VOGU-3710 file (C-alpha; in Angstrom, 3 decimals, decimal comma):
1> xxxxxxxxxx> -4,471/-3,269/30,081  -5,139/-4,794/26,680  -8,006/-7,182/26,058  -8,758/-9,621/23,248  -11,821/-9,000/21,127  -14,161/-11,586/19,679  -12,295/-11,281/16,379  -9,038/-12,286/17,993  -7,499/-8,831/17,828  -5,917/-7,259/20,874
11> xxxxxxxxxx> -7,740/-4,071/21,809  -5,580/-1,212/23,052  -6,429/0,321/26,407  -6,150/3,770/24,850  -5,516/5,260/21,451  -2,222/6,615/22,766  -0,942/3,043/22,857  -1,152/2,817/19,073  2,088/4,635/18,295  3,967/2,615/20,895
21> xxxxxxxxxx> 2,857/-0,486/19,033  4,283/0,699/15,720  7,381/-1,406/16,310  8,717/-1,065/12,759  9,324/2,710/12,804  12,484/2,373/14,893  14,137/-0,427/12,911  13,282/1,315/9,644  14,949/4,471/11,027  11,883/6,539/10,222
31> xxxxxxxxxx> 13,030/9,594/12,153  16,270/9,663/10,178  14,427/9,244/6,872  12,046/12,090/7,704  14,998/14,470/7,829  15,390/13,808/4,098  11,819/13,116/3,016  8,357/12,913/4,541  6,541/12,165/1,300  5,534/15,810/0,864
41> xxxxxxxxxx> 3,976/16,554/-2,500  3,067/12,941/-3,254  -0,553/11,809/-3,401  -1,572/8,231/-2,719  -4,933/6,911/-3,899  -6,277/4,485/-1,288  -8,845/2,190/-2,895  -10,583/0,361/-0,087  -13,631/0,511/2,184  -13,468/4,302/2,355
51> xxxxxxxxxx> -11,362/6,620/4,509  -12,648/8,374/7,626  -11,054/11,787/7,213  -12,097/12,848/10,702  -9,725/10,743/12,786  -7,125/12,836/14,643  -4,259/11,353/12,619  -5,907/12,115/9,266  -7,219/15,630/9,773  -5,835/17,714/6,935
61> xxxxxxxxxx> -4,382/14,653/5,212  -7,305/13,541/3,047  -7,983/15,287/-0,280  -11,684/14,642/-0,705  -12,094/17,350/-3,350  -9,715/15,471/-5,627  -11,861/12,359/-5,898  -13,540/12,294/-9,331  -17,267/12,889/-8,936  -18,216/9,686/-10,762
71> xxxxxxxxxx> -16,634/7,569/-8,011  -17,052/9,957/-5,095  -20,020/8,311/-3,391  -19,544/8,368/0,405  -15,761/8,133/0,162  -15,299/9,201/3,780  -17,792/6,616/5,083  -15,475/3,705/5,915  -17,638/0,660/6,599  -14,864/-1,626/7,944
81> xxxxxxxxxx> -12,110/0,614/9,320  -9,538/-0,954/7,000  -9,297/1,889/4,501  -8,796/4,405/7,297  -6,121/2,228/8,888  -4,224/1,953/5,595  -4,445/5,720/5,088  -3,054/6,339/8,579  -0,225/3,848/8,087  0,729/5,732/4,932
91> xxxxxxxxxx> 0,216/9,374/5,893  -1,078/9,643/9,463  0,274/12,568/11,474  0,138/10,809/14,844  -2,077/13,562/16,257  -4,243/12,616/19,226  -2,305/9,434/19,831  -3,271/8,096/16,399  -1,011/6,260/13,985  2,113/7,902/12,614
101> xxxxxxxxxx> 2,367/7,243/8,917  5,644/6,194/7,350  5,166/9,105/4,916  3,442/11,720/7,092  3,975/14,451/4,510  2,063/12,601/1,805  -1,635/13,144/1,117  -4,425/10,587/0,717  -7,047/10,553/-2,027  -9,821/8,207/-0,800
111> xxxxxxxxxx> -11,844/5,747/-2,874  -14,687/3,609/-1,530  -15,470/0,411/-3,401  -17,796/-2,515/-2,866  -16,112/-5,235/-0,826  -17,645/-8,386/0,641  -17,980/-6,624/3,998  -20,373/-4,000/2,629  -23,766/-4,691/4,172  -26,111/-2,612/2,053
121> xxxxxxxxxx> -29,225/-2,739/-0,084  -29,224/-2,874/-3,864  -29,380/0,901/-4,225  -26,323/1,390/-2,022  -24,402/-1,229/-3,965  -25,385/0,347/-7,256  -23,981/3,682/-6,154  -20,765/2,200/-4,803  -18,007/1,920/-7,453  -16,305/-1,341/-8,257
131> xxxxxxxxxx> -12,565/-1,942/-8,452  -12,214/-1,225/-12,167  -14,119/2,051/-11,912  -12,004/3,265/-9,008  -8,672/2,334/-10,598  -9,642/3,959/-13,890  -10,701/7,146/-12,120  -7,521/7,252/-10,023  -5,428/6,786/-13,150  -6,812/10,039/-14,529
141> xxxxxxxxxx> -5,662/12,049/-11,504  -2,205/13,201/-10,429  -1,983/10,627/-7,631  1,236/8,775/-8,367  0,624/5,713/-6,196  -2,477/3,510/-6,031  -2,693/1,446/-2,841  -4,826/-1,709/-3,009  -4,862/-3,380/0,402  -7,708/-5,593/-0,790
151> xxxxxxxxxx> -7,925/-9,047/-2,315  -10,182/-11,268/-4,413  -10,058/-14,860/-5,586  -10,920/-13,775/-9,112  -10,923/-10,710/-11,335  -12,644/-9,558/-14,514  -11,342/-8,456/-17,856  -12,428/-4,939/-16,932  -10,256/-5,045/-13,817  -7,212/-5,935/-15,880
161> xxxxxxxxxx> -8,083/-3,293/-18,451  -8,233/-0,707/-15,661  -4,861/-1,831/-14,312  -3,363/-1,680/-17,809  -4,750/1,820/-18,212  -3,253/2,957/-14,905  0,098/1,446/-15,872  0,011/3,288/-19,197  -0,404/6,509/-17,206  2,725/5,772/-15,158
171> xxxxxxxxxx> 1,001/4,891/-11,884  2,622/2,647/-9,285  0,018/0,058/-8,242  0,730/-1,769/-4,975  -1,414/-4,569/-3,529  -1,377/-7,110/-0,714  -0,807/-10,699/-1,867  -3,433/-12,067/0,515  -3,282/-14,137/3,637  -3,390/-17,525/1,987
181> xxxxxxxxxx> -6,457/-18,880/3,698  -7,747/-20,495/0,524  -6,321/-22,504/-2,356  -3,137/-23,471/-0,541  -1,945/-19,904/-0,007  -2,493/-18,832/-3,609  -1,813/-15,167/-4,303  -4,968/-13,080/-4,513  -6,029/-10,541/-7,103  -5,203/-7,739/-7,825
191> xxxxxxxxxx> -1,662/-8,490/-6,590  -1,633/-11,425/-8,984  -2,191/-9,148/-11,961  0,536/-7,829/-14,254  1,698/-4,271/-13,460  0,825/-4,602/-9,759  3,533/-4,904/-7,089  2,577/-7,781/-4,797  3,516/-7,292/-1,127  3,848/-9,896/1,602
201> xxxxxxxxxx> 3,980/-9,591/5,395  6,978/-10,040/7,684  7,308/-10,045/11,451  9,694/-8,182/13,743  12,421/-10,781/13,242  12,383/-10,278/9,470  10,621/-13,594/8,809  7,801/-13,967/6,287  4,456/-14,498/8,017  3,376/-18,132/8,066
211> xxxxxxxxxx> -0,037/-17,467/6,571  1,093/-15,127/3,779  0,293/-16,212/0,247  3,205/-17,287/-1,908  4,009/-17,560/-5,594  5,604/-15,879/-8,577  3,743/-12,620/-7,992  5,289/-11,777/-4,623  7,578/-8,817/-5,262  8,445/-7,250/-1,901
221> xxxxxxxxxx> 8,023/-7,708/1,839  7,157/-5,206/4,580  6,007/-5,280/8,226  2,593/-6,899/8,554  2,433/-8,574/11,970  1,154/-6,971/15,169  0,406/-3,740/13,349  -2,087/-1,474/15,164  -5,320/-0,855/13,302  -8,807/0,479/13,944
231> xxxxxxxxxx> -10,810/-2,330/15,500  -13,943/-1,604/13,459  -15,980/1,093/11,787  -16,922/2,750/15,079  -13,386/4,215/15,355  -13,395/4,067/19,126  -10,169/2,142/19,645  -7,214/0,496/17,969  -6,483/-3,219/17,959  -3,251/-5,100/17,328
241> xxxxxxxxxx> -3,713/-7,326/14,318  -2,280/-10,718/13,551  -0,274/-11,511/10,414  -1,762/-9,491/7,571  -0,426/-8,516/4,155  -2,728/-5,478/3,902  -0,733/-3,141/6,181  2,437/-4,406/4,507  1,160/-3,080/1,168  0,354/0,269/2,771
251> xxxxxxxxxx> 3,896/0,564/4,119  5,372/-0,146/0,690  3,135/2,597/-0,711  4,475/4,934/1,965  8,066/3,927/1,191  7,475/4,713/-2,473  6,034/8,100/-1,476  9,174/8,924/0,520  11,375/8,091/-2,454  9,224/9,877/-5,029
261> xxxxxxxxxx> 9,065/12,990/-2,871  12,854/13,104/-2,661  13,171/12,431/-6,403  10,088/13,950/-8,061  11,580/13,653/-11,540  11,935/9,854/-11,339  9,585/7,633/-13,324  7,542/4,769/-11,905  10,205/2,401/-13,249  12,975/4,144/-11,335
271> xxxxxxxxxx> 11,030/4,200/-8,071  10,217/0,502/-8,447  13,829/-0,323/-9,293  15,067/1,555/-6,230  12,739/-0,450/-3,964  13,954/-3,708/-5,507  17,651/-2,855/-5,600  17,839/-1,774/-1,965  15,640/-4,527/-0,492  17,229/-6,785/2,127
281> xxxxxxxxxx> 17,688/-10,403/0,975  20,060/-13,327/1,376  19,440/-14,729/-2,103  20,487/-13,498/-5,577  18,346/-10,709/-6,988  17,853/-12,654/-10,202  16,348/-15,568/-8,246  13,505/-13,935/-6,313  11,846/-15,867/-3,521  8,363/-17,313/-3,910
291> xxxxxxxxxx> 7,465/-15,958/-0,490  9,612/-12,837/-0,064  10,081/-11,735/-3,676  13,058/-9,413/-4,023  13,307/-8,886/-0,284  12,287/-6,553/2,498  11,949/-2,844/1,781  14,626/-0,453/3,002  13,760/3,003/1,620  16,402/4,621/3,823
301> xxxxxxxxxx> 19,053/3,040/1,572  17,775/5,143/-1,321  17,279/8,324/0,675  20,706/8,127/2,320  22,613/7,584/-0,931  23,004/10,852/-2,808  24,740/8,962/-5,612  22,158/6,214/-6,017  21,570/5,460/-9,701  17,905/4,591/-10,358
311> xxxxxxxxxx> 18,655/3,317/-13,844  16,828/4,223/-17,050  13,443/5,875/-16,761  11,957/3,979/-19,681  12,867/0,411/-18,695  10,449/-1,564/-16,543  12,552/-3,560/-14,020  9,774/-6,180/-13,882  9,075/-6,373/-17,601  9,466/-10,172/-17,668
321> xxxxxxxxxx> 7,034/-10,637/-14,809  4,602/-8,070/-16,225  4,668/-9,548/-19,709  4,308/-6,162/-21,373  5,875/-2,768/-21,799  3,166/-0,367/-20,624  5,194/0,981/-17,696  8,245/1,496/-19,869  6,213/3,354/-22,463  4,573/5,479/-19,769
331> xxxxxxxxxx> 7,947/7,109/-19,073  7,686/8,879/-22,416  4,975/11,068/-20,868  6,301/13,496/-18,224  5,047/12,708/-14,721  3,028/15,423/-12,990  5,078/17,662/-10,738  3,993/17,200/-7,109  1,920/20,120/-5,936  2,964/22,154/-2,936
341> xxxxxxxxxx> 0,995/21,244/0,159  -0,231/24,813/0,446  -2,087/24,388/-2,840  -3,841/21,191/-1,786  -7,307/21,212/-0,269  -8,299/18,735/2,402  -11,566/17,545/3,873  -11,245/20,245/6,516  -11,909/22,997/3,995  -14,299/21,181/1,695
351> xxxxxxxxxx> -17,581/19,367/1,801  -17,598/15,607/1,643  -18,064/14,417/-1,920  -21,384/12,654/-2,291  -21,762/12,277/-6,030  -23,496/9,140/-7,188  -21,465/6,780/-9,329  -22,982/6,152/-12,768  -24,727/2,845/-13,455  -22,285/0,008/-13,906
361> xxxxxxxxxx> -21,105/-0,984/-17,348  -18,632/-3,506/-15,918  -18,697/-7,048/-14,774  -19,026/-6,950/-11,020  -16,894/-8,349/-9,260  12,050/-3,201/5,238  11,751/-3,103/5,332  13,696/-2,952/7,946  16,908/-1,431/7,900  17,484/-3,374/10,989
371> xxxxxxxxxx> 20,911/-4,682/11,085  19,861/-7,166/13,714  16,728/-8,287/11,925  18,583/-8,485/8,644  20,963/-10,885/10,316  18,078/-12,945/11,609  16,526/-12,929/8,170  19,751/-14,070/6,618  19,969/-16,969/9,021  16,316/-17,842/8,609
381> xxxxxxxxxx> 16,515/-17,983/4,843  19,726/-19,948/4,436  20,082/-23,642/3,690  16,952/-25,578/2,900  14,764/-22,637/3,894  16,137/-20,615/1,006  15,429/-23,450/-1,380  11,830/-23,560/-0,246  11,383/-19,818/-0,589  12,802/-19,413/-4,057
391> xxx> 10,235/-19,238/-6,773  10,349/-21,879/-9,475  11,095/-20,698/-12,956
//
């Protein structure tokens, strides 16, 4: 029997319950998609509170050796459980009753940064990289996707410079828009930044979560309500979370991994365009919603269409929103060819990286292919509701 924790999360009676609570896998037709693509060969950098590579679902999935030494301090020491949850939602194998990732063939490259939840002394904080350092380091690797299920009320010039650098290297940066608890649901950083796909949360009916942040920087929606997650950093049990845009961002990262694995020669612009083009929406694509963006991800639409045209490699589909042409220009440089899984090393055959980050020189700081849910979404977003959701231009 499930119980409710002091944090308001529902604690599972056993870890085996976690997969049963992944309600979105059926509507998204995950099993059918996995016959075409599992995300094999694609690496996703997870920049968060760290990733515990020892959970049953992540054994063999975490490439600790590929974390640059300068930002490798205690990357597998997850001090909140969030980074590990996001990694499992992306690439978990489901072993031991753990979470089954939407892209179970993908691999995770973990990054541990200083978040508000880090309770540590000055020395620990000094060694822990900040957001800009982690993004810059990830940009210099062959990870194609950078997942940022984190949020801030502000950002520095160095953060934007790091994002610009990653964009110039052809990386797909994906972030949660935030849960709108402050500033009248204003979108958080880094999702608010140019060259970052902002992701919102939807529930099982296809409706945008009530507490999700809204604004011009919402690009896509994905499942974010009642998603199982590790309750805390003890990793003893899973909880069922309330509305949360963080897991939604992880699922968009996984969807991108599925598509990129099936089409390894596509550029970041083509992968982004495919996510936008095939998203479920009841409004015109050229009038994106302030709360749902271009709609709810449906990667199966891309994978199932052998004749899908991803458009030009060197045209950023969000160039107006991004205000620049870095992603378009990045297509001039060939993307790295995904490595075969046999050539990748995981935490199981390597020592945990424990290099100390250098002293700071920065400011510190579907979805658902459900036919039924799509119908519900269409009804929910018609009439005056659609007017409220559309972003102002």
